N, C-alpha and C positions, 0 to 999 in steps of 0.2 A: 768573671770569666771562668774560673775554675768551679764554680757553684753549678754552672750550667751544664758543664760536662758531667758532673756527678748526677745530675737529673736525668740527662738524655742518654748516658751509657747504658743503663739497665732496660730502657725502652728499645734503644738499638739493638740490644743483644736479644731482646725477646722476638723481635721483628725479623731478625736474621735466622734464629732458630726456626720459626715458623715458616720462612720461606725456604729453608733448607729441608724441613719436612715435606712441604708441598712438592718441591722438585723431585725428592725421592719417590714419593706416592705417584706422581705423574710420570716419571720415568719408568717405573715399574709397570703401569698400566699401558703404556705405549709400547713398550719392549717385549711384553708378553704375548707370544703367538699362539693361536689355535693349535697348530701341530705340536708345540712343546706341551701344552696342557693335555691334548690327547694321548701323547707319547707316555707322559708321566701317569696318567690315569691307567692306560692300557698296562703298564708296568706293575701298578698296585693290584689291578685285577688279577694278573697272572700270578703274583704273590699269593692273592687270597684263595684262588680256586686251584692252584696246583698245576700238575701235569696236563690235564685236559683242557686248560685254557690256552687260547691263542691270541696274539695281538690283533688278528685280523677280525677278532670277535667284536671289537669296539668300533663304534662310531659315534658323532655327535651331531647335535642339533642345537640351535638357538634356544635359550631358555625363555620362558614365558612370563615368569616372575620377575618384579621389579628386584634390582639388586644382584640378580644373577646374570651370568653370561652365557655358559653353555651347560648342557645336560649330555654328558658322555654316557652312552648305553653299551654295555658289555653283555656279552652272553647269548646262548642260543634263546630263541623264540619261547616265551613263556616262563623262562628262567632267567630273565634279564636283571641285571644290577644296573641302578641308574645313579651317576655321581653327579651333583650339582656344583658347579664351579663359579665363583663371583669374578669380576672383571680383572681382578688381580691375579688371577690364576690359582686362587687358594679354594680348596674343596670345603664347601659348607655343610654339606650333609649327603648322605648316602641313603638309597632305597635298594633292599635287598629282596630277593624272591621269598615269599612266605609273610612278607609285611613287618620284617625286622629293621626299623631304620636306625641309622647312626648319625647323630647329630653332632657336628664339628664346631658349632657356634657356642 
């Protein structure tokens, strides 16, 4: 009986660990709202651009690429910054005016 426990204990620990990670990632995906993402990206945009930037310069639209959730676009027309966000609310990469991309992955 004791040998059985020694065999199944590591397997049970791995299953519990995987289940915990799955619950954490699921909770993160469910609890992240579009408003939170837009506010966070707008704050980043204002930090990057300085005094001329406004929170109202930012808007979001659904992403068209697989693996992405939103594209937050900030700035005046023709000088727009695009921030690409995945489903977990993480910034994956940025497109800046003049074609200077910044990759986050």
